[in-house]
N, C-alpha and C positions, 0 to 999 in steps of 0.2 A: 773209685767212690764206694766200693763195697766195703772198705775197711770201716767207714763209718756207720753202715748199716748193720752190721754184726754186733751183738753184745760184746762189751770189752771182756767180761770174764772168759766166755767161750774163745775168743781169738787168742786171749793171753795163755789160757790153758794148752790150746793146740800149738802155738808158737813154742811154748816152754819145752814141749814134748819134741819138737823139730830142732831146737837149739842144742838138745842133748846129743845129736848127731855130729855137731862141730868139734873137732878137737881142740880148737882155740879157746872155746868156752868152757871153762871149768871153774867150781868154787875154789878161792883161794885158800892157802893152808890156814887153819884156824878160824875160818869164816863161820863156823857152826856156832861159835861163842859170841860174835859180834852182834850188838844191838843195832837196830836199825837207825836210831836217833838217841841223843843223851837223855831225853825225858822218858824214854821206855824203861821199863823195869826189867823185861827179860828178852833174850833173844827169840827170833821166830821159832815157833814149836816145829814147824815143817822144815827143817834144816836141810836134809838132803834134796828138796826140791825148790828151796827159797832162790837160790842163786839164778836158776834158769827161768823161775817165774818173774823175778826182778828184772833180768835181762830182757825177757819179752815184753814186759810192761815199759820198760825204756824205749825199746824199739817202737812200740806203739805211740809212745807220746812224742818221740822225735818225728814219726809219720804226721801226727796230728798237728803239732806245734812248730813244724818247720825248722829253721836253723835254730838250736837250742845249746846252751851250755850247761855245766855242772851247777852253777849258783841258781839258775832258775829250775832245774830239777829237784835240787834240794827244797825249793818253796813248794812245789807240786807234791812232794813226799813228805813234808813237814806235818805238823800236827799241833795239838793243844799242849802247851807246858802249864802243868797245873801244880801250884806251889800251895798247898792248903787252902786257907780261907783267902777270900779277895778274888780280884779279877785274874782271869787266865790268859796268858799271852801266847801268841803263835811262836813257833820255834821250827827251824830249819831240821832236815834230815841229815844224816851222815853224809859227807862229801866223798868219802874213800870208797864206800860201797858203789856210788854212783860213777865216780871217776873209773875205778877198776873195770866195772861193767863197760862202760863206753870204750875203754882201751881194748877189752877183749872183744867187743862186737866190731870195732875197728880193724883188729887182726884177723877177724873172719871176713873182712870185706863185705860187711853189712852197712857199715857208717863211714862216712868220709867227712874230713874237715873242710868247712866252708871258709872262706878268707875273712878273717876277723869277726865272724858271726856266729860260729859254734858248729855243732855237727848236724848233718843231714843224711838221709838214706841214699846208700848207694843204688845202682841199677840192680845188683843182686838182692839187696835188702828190700826193696820197694817189690821186686818179684815175688820173694819169699812171703811177704806179709799179705800181698794181693792174692797169691795162689792159695794161701791158707783161708783167708776170708771167702773166696770163692767156693773152696771146698767145704766150708761151714754152711753157706747159702744153699749149695746144691744139696747137701745132705738133708737139709730141712725141707726142700721140695719133695724128696722121694719118700 
């Protein structure tokens, strides 16, 4: 339950640093040029850490929202599609970035496929995120 007590920015930042130690998780070739959605103008400015931050964020969202798939995560990472004047519409984020990140997290044994429901955290993934949250809470007390 400590994952939900810690501020999301802190846990994502610490998880991203821990995910750099996993050899299975690495930015795909050319990912520094990828935009995160079609309605974005530029790729993320922090391109060397972006991949690990997105993987950590996906790990936290899988923990929070239970069995989840690529399409639901596209909605969570989506935003506002502004087309000049008039009404703005919601748009989904890039599916490839999320799909490749989920596959890499699965290869690192942090996520497992649930039967026809999407992905859930494995025991190792739950342990990693809970330990990280506990370390943050403990460092705050000292």
